[in-house]
N, C-alpha and C positions, 0 to 999 in steps of 0.2 A: 470360711471358704475362699474369700478373696486373698487372704494371706497364704493359703495353700497353693492357689493358682500362681501367685507371685513367686513362691518358692520353686515351683516346677519350672517356671520360665527362666529362672536363674541357674537351675541345675541342682539335682538332688545331692550331688557330691561336692557341695561348697562348704568351705569352713571359714570361720572368722578368727583371725589373729589380731584384729584391730583392738588396741588397748581400750578404746572407748566403750566397747561392748561389755567389758568386765570391770569398768572403772567404778569408783565410789563417788556418788553425788550427794549433795546436801540440800540443794534448793527445793527439791520436790516435797520434802516433809520437814525441813530444818533439822533433820538428823541424818546420819550417814546410812546410805543404802546402795546396793548394787543397782546399776542402771536398769537391768531387767526386772528388778523387784519393785520398781516404783509403780504406784497406782495412778498418779497423774501422768499425762503424756509429756515425756521428757526426752530431750536430746542433748548431746554433748559434742562440742567442737574441741578436739584436742590440739595441743601445740603442734603435733606432727601434721594434722590436717590443715592447720593454718599455714604451715610452711609449704605443704603440697599445693594448696590453692594459690599461693603467691598473690593473694588479694592485696591491693594497694591501700584500702581503707576499710573501716568497719561496715559501712553500708554494703559494700561489695561482698564482704564475707557473709553477712547475714542474709543476703538476697536468696540464696539457695536453700534456706532452712524451711522445714515443714511448718506450715501455719503462719509464715512470716511474709508480709509484703512490705516493700520499701519504696517510698517516693522521694524524689530529690529535685530541688529547684536549680538545676545546673550540674556542673562537674564537681570535682573534688572540693571539699570544704564548704559547699553550700548546704542550706538547711535540708536535713533528711528526716523523714518521719517513718515511724513503725506502725503497721496495722497488723495485729495478731488476731487470727481467727475472726476477722471482720470487725473487731472493736475499734473505736476511735483512736487516733494517734496519741491522745493524752490519757489513754486507758491501758497502756502497757508500761510496766515498771522496769527500769534499768538500774541495776546495782553494780557497784564496783567494790569488790571485796566485802560485800554485805551491806554497803551503805548506798541509799538512794541518791541518784544524780539527776532525777527529773527536775526541771525548773519549777520553782514555786509560783512563778508568774504565768507561764504558758502551759505547764504540765508536761512538756515534752523534753526528752533528754537530747543533748547536743552530741549525738553519736558520730557526727562527721569529724569531730575534733578529738576522737579517742584513737590513738595509733595502734595498729594490730601488732607491731613489733614488740610492744610491752605486755601483750596478753599471753598468759600461760594457757588458759583454757576458758571455755564459755559453757555454762549450763543454761538451757532454755526449757522452761516449763510452760506449756500451752494450756490455756483455759483459765477459768476464774479461780484464783487462789488468794482472794482478799483476806480470808480468815488467817492465812499465814503471814501476809505482808501488808495488809491494810489497803489504803486508797491506791488507785491506779493499777492494781494487779488484776483487773477484770479480764483483760485479754490474755494476760500471762506475765511471766517474769523472764528477763534476760539478765543473768548474773555473770559479770566479767571478773575473772580472777587474774590479777597481775602476777608477773613472774616473782619467784622467791627462791632463796637458796635451799638446796637439798642437803642431804647429809654428807656429801662428798667434799673433797678439797676444792678451793676456789678455782673456777675456770672462767676464762674470758671469751668473748665472742664479738664479732663485728660484721657489718654488711653495708655495702654501698650499691646504689642502683641508678639507672638513667632510662628515660623513655620518652614517648610521644608528648608533645606540648611542653618540651623542656622540663619534664618531670624528673626531679632528683630526690633521692631518699638516702638516708644514712642512719644507722643506729649502732650503738656499741654498749656493752655491758659486761658485768662480772657478777658471778653468784657462787655461793658455796658455804662452807662452814669451817669452824675451828673447834679445837678441844673435843674431838671425837663426836662432832655433830651437835654439841650443846649450844653453840653460838652460831646462828645462821644469818646470812646477809645477802642482799642483792642490790644492784644499782644498774639502771638502764637509762640511756639518754638517746633520743631520736630526733631527727630533723627531716622535714618534708617540704618540698617546694614544687609548685607547678604554675606555668603561665596560664593554664586553664583554657576554657572556651567561653564564648559569650553565653551567659546564663539564659537570657531570653532571646527568642527568635524575633527579629524586627518585623517579620511578616505578620505576627500576631500582636505586636506592640510597637507601632511605628515610631513612637517617641523615645524608645529605649536606646541607650548608648550601645553600639555594636562592638565595643572593645572587648578584649578578653577579660574574664574574671578569674584572677589567679588566687592561689592560697598558699600561705606559709604557716607551718606549725613546728613548734619546739616543745618537746614533752620530756618529762623525767618521772621515773618511779624508783622508789627505794624502800627497802624493808630491813629490819633488824629484829632478831628474836633471840631469846635465851631460855634454855630449859633448866628447871630446878627439880632435882629429884627425878622420880619416875614419871610423874604425870603433869607437873605444873610448868607453864610456859608464859612468859610475858614478851610483848613485842610492840613494834611501832611501824607504821607505813606512811608513805608519802606518795601522792599522785598529783601531778600538775601538768596541765596542757594549756599552752598559749598559742592561739591561732589568730592570723590576720588574713582576711579575705575581702574580695570586692564582690558586689552584687549589682543587679539591675533593678531599676524602678520604672515600671511602665507608665507612671504618671508624672515623671520628671521631664527633663530636657535631654535631647540626644547628646549633649556635651557633658551631662552630669557625671561625676565620679562618686560612687557610693562605696564606702568601705566600712568594715566592722572589725574590731578587735575583741576577742573573747578569751576568757580564762576559766577553766574548771580546776579547782584545787580541793584536795582532801588530805587531812592529816588525822591519823587515828592511832590510838594506843589500846592494847588489850591485855587481859590476863585470863588464862583458862587453866582448868585442871580438875582433879577429882577431889571432892570434899569427903566422900566415902567411896568404897569400892563399887557402889551402885549409882552414885549421884555425881555427875560432872556439871560444871558451870563455866560460863564465859561472860566476862564483863568488858564492854567496849565503849570508849569515848571517842567521838569524832567531831571535828570542826571542818565544815565544808563551805566553799565560796563559789559563786557563779557570777562572773562579770561580763558585761557586754557594753561596748562603747561604739557608737555609730558616728560616721562622719559624712558630710556632704560637701564635696569640693574642698576637702581639707579642713573644714570647720566642724566642731562638735554638733551632732544632730540627734542627741538622745543617749542616755546611758542608764543601765540598770545594774544593781548589785544585790544579789540574794545571798544571805548567809543562813546556814543550816547547822545548828549545834545539836548533837544527839548523844544520848547515853542508851545503851542497850544491855539488858541482863537476860541471858538465855540459860535455861536449865534442862537437863535430861536425867530422868530417874528410871533405871532399869530394875523394876521391882520384882520381876520374874524373868527367866530365860524367854526370849522372843516377845517380851511385853515391856513397854516403856511409856512413861509419861513425859510430856514436854510442857514447859511453862515459861513465860517471859514477860518482861515489861520494857517498854520503850518510851523515852521522853524526847520530843523534838521541840526546838525553839527556832522559828523562822522569822527573818526580818528582810524587808525589801527597802532599798534606798535608790535614789536616782533623781533625775531632773523632773520626773513626773511625780506630782504630789498625790499619793494615794490617800483615800479617806481614812484608811487604817493600814499601818505598815508593819505590824508584827502579830504573831499568833503562836500559841503553843499547843502541843498534842500529847496526850497520855494514852498509851495503848497497853492492853493486857490480853494475853492469849493463853489458852491451855489446850493440850491435845493428848491423844492416845494413839499408840501404834502397836499392833500385836498380830501374832500368827497362832492359829488354833489347828491342832491335828495336822500340821504341816501342809494343809490345803487351803485353809480359810485365812485371808489377810484382811485386816481392818485398819483403817486410819480415820481419825476424826479430830477436828479442831474447831473451837469457838473463840471469838475475839470481840473485844469491846474497844472502840476508839472514841476518845472524848476531845473535841476541838474547842478551843477557847472562843472562836468567832461565830460558830453556828450550832454547836451542840454535838451530840453523839451519834454513832452508827454501830450496829451489830452485824456480824457476819459469821458464817459457818462453812465448813467443808467436811464432807463425809464420803469415804470411798470403801469399796469392797472388792476383793479379788478372790477368785476360786481357781485352783490349779486342777485342770482336767487330767493332765499328765505332767511329766517333768518338763515337757516342751510347751504345752498349750495352757493358756490362762485366759479366763474371762474376767472382765473388770467393769465396774460401774461406779460413778461418783455423781454427787449432787452438791451444789454450793449456792450460797447467797452472798453477793458482794456489793461494793459501793465505790464510787469515785467522789472524793470531796471537791468542792469548788476551789478553783485556784484564786490567787490574789487578784488577778485581772478580772475574773468573773464576779468576785465579791466587791472589789473596791476601786477598780480603775475608773477614773473620772469620766462621767458621761456614758459609761457602759456597765460598770459593776452594779450588782444588786445584792446588798447585805442580807436579804431575806431568802436567798437561795438555799435549797436543801440538797443533800447528796443525790447523785444519780444512783439508781438501784439496778441490780441485775440478778437474775436467777438462771443458773446453768445446770445442764444435765449432760452426761456423757456415758456411752456404752462402748466397750472396746474388746477386741480379741487379739491376743499376742502369741506369736510363735517364736521361741528362742531355743537355739541349740548351738553348741560350740562348733559343730560340723556344718552349720548352715549360716548363722547370723541372727539378726533380730528383725522381725517384721511385725507390724502392728496396723490394724484397721480400727479406726475410731469414728463413731457417730456422735456429733455434738449439737447442742442447741442452747442458745442464750437469749433471754428476753430482757430488754432494757426499758426502764420507765424513768420518768423525771429527767430525761436527757436535757442538758443545758444548751440552749441556742439563743441567738439574738432575736428579739422580737422584730417582726417585719413591719410593724407600724410604730409610730412615735410612742414612747421615747427611745425605741430601739435598744433597750437594755437587755442584759442576759436574763433568761427566765427558764424555769423547769417546764418545758412545753412539748418535748418530743418523746416518741416511743419507737423502738426498733426491735428487730429480731434477726438473729443470725443462726442458721442451721446448715449442717453439711456433713461431709465425711472426709476423712484424712487417712491416707495410706503411706506408710513409710517402710523403708528397708535399708539395712546396712550389713554388709558382710564381705567375704572374700571367696572368689571362685578358686577351688582347690587346684584344678589342673593347669590353670594359667597364672595363679597368684595375683589376680586382679582385684583390687579393692573396688567395691561397688556401693554406691549410695543413691537412693531414689526416694522421691516423695511426690505425692499428688494430693491436691485439695480441691474439692468441689463444694461450693458453699452458696448460700442464698442470703446475702446481707441486705435486709429490706428496711427502708424507712416506712413504718406502718402508717404514719399520718399522711404522707404524700404518695404512698403506694409506689415507690420507686427504689431502685438499687442505691445503697449508700455510696456516697461519693468516693472515688479513687480506690475502690475495691473491686477486684475481678471475681467473677463467679467460678472461675477455675484457674489454677496455676500449678506448675509442676517443675521439678528439677531432676536431672540425672547426671551422675558424675562417675568417672572411673580414674583409677591411678594404677599404673603398671610399673613395677620395678624389675630390673633384670641385670644380670652380670655383676651385681653388687655395687655398680657405680651409676647406673642410668635410671632415670625415672621420667615417665611421660604420662600425661593425663589430659582430661578434658571435662568440661561441664556444659550442659545444655539447660537453659532456663526458658520457661514458657509462661506467659501471662495472657489471659483472655482480655477481651475488650472491657473498658471501664468508662465511667462518666465522671467529669470533674464537678466541682461545687456549683458551677454555673450551668450545668447540664451539657457541657461540651463533650463530644465523643472522643475517647482515647482508644486507638486501635490496639488489637492484639499484637504481640511481638514474640519472637524467639531469638535468643542470644546464644552464641557458641563461643566458649573460651578454651584455649589450649595452653598447656604448661609443659615444660621440660626442664630437667636438671641433670647435671653431670658432676659427680664427686671426683675431683681431681686427685685427691688423696684423702687421708683420714681427717684432715683439717680444712682443706680448701674446697670450695665448690662454686660452680657457676650455674645460673638458672635464667630462664627466659619464659615469658608468657605473652600470648597474643589474645587480646580481649576483643569481643565483638567482631569475630573473624569475617563475617559477611557484611560488615559496616551497616548494620540495621539502623534506620532512622526511626526513632520512636520517642514517645513522651510518657512520663509518669505523672506530670503536672502540666495542665494545658498551657501552651505557649512557652514552655521551658525546654531548652535543649538538653540532650544527653550525650555522653561521650560516644564517638564513632570508633572505627577500628584503631587500636592502639597497641603498641608493642613496648615491653619493658625488659631490661636485662639487669642482672645483679651478680655481684661477686661477693662471696661470703667466706668467713673464717671462723672456726671455733677451736678452742684449745682442747687438745686430745690428751 
């Protein structure tokens, strides 16, 4: 009913020509599916949408997505956290080209240092999918796909930009193929700098240094692949991001200078192809590193280095039309090094999963997965995901899913001196979701989902001596989520909208979970005309929240505007105005956010 009302409000004669509505996704089931066919709540951010948004960084790009809340301790480059459907920030998994990038020490991914210029597209799966991806996928999964060469001839591109707070950005790349598309490659290099703002507000932290906290980032992605025969392909990828930023410490001196250098690097190689006409396989080897070096007044003040070596073997067997089995094995080996002496600095993980996906009588859709994860440091955990969809008509579909998931303790929670507890058990969660979806090429895609997740054994610090980590908390998040994406036919306006109403509750304290709003929403439009011009805007709303110390964080509404002019087939100029009304707001108590800011860019792409 709600989806029908939404359709009426946008016009009965709307059509969707956005490629994202008919795109193929892989994150929702680990197999290829059309977006409208997924049983898990899934969204896609295409490369075109990234360019239309003109987002300066990944947190800004993700902020308007359904089910996603972002907090940040200052401006560009500062620590950003993801809360998906009310889950903790260490319970949402971030992948780059299929490889996890969440820190083994904190459990959080460093999304502030992942440049949007090197992203081809993003797939977001909301809800508990631990059975597909293991630990930390309780709130959902955000999978980032970097740019790669297509089947056409090599083409180059470049862009430079400048904006508020002496913000400069530049990126250049080339991608394409040789030998009729059999050898494909890509290379992209980007550079970002900003003088930034003071991360903390001295009114809330009198001892903090009021200086600007800037950020510098240099990143590179590269890929190379080669096809053999009709089905086999081998390839390699590189992703590396080097960031240097300054931050504030409320417990230091007003003259203190705090800086951090961070590096995220992944090198992977893969081989994929068909063993038979029904069985295809993919084997991937990855070596990943996460570095962090901290400095106080120019002197070393702590460092961490996490390495993550992984092999992954994934298989898909289509034993009948519209019916397939999936199965896979993953081996992870993690090591932590630094100036902190952990009680234990390495562990390994073996994971096994098997699943089924099928369609009966063209109306009944079924998906099920079970998984077993075995950790060397605390033991094993089981998880499952089962979903069902029923097509009422070609446009309307009813869906339901249930899942059991877990989050494994991090190195810090298990072994950090004075805090870690080696007797910790995984956090557990049970999720349920009901949804109704309407999809039609002449309208777009609308979905209403009701969800509920119950958490037990949540890990928190004890409030009495010895203040170590312990499985002591319980929580529940329940709510509804409404999403729409389409194009209004008579104006050609792309429209996207989402609304989430949730009740994230700490059951033990009987209060709202920290830094999560009970309601948040976004609405965006993009209008292209005369073949050269594009204008658009986004509105983001977040309700009031409370921080970890109980401090009140007020509701806020942000308005961003974008415009672009294609000078010719190769050259373009664009501009965007963020926080148009200069809203003063906080996502973390005592930390500033960016005010009104304008950015302009000049770009070129080989035609």
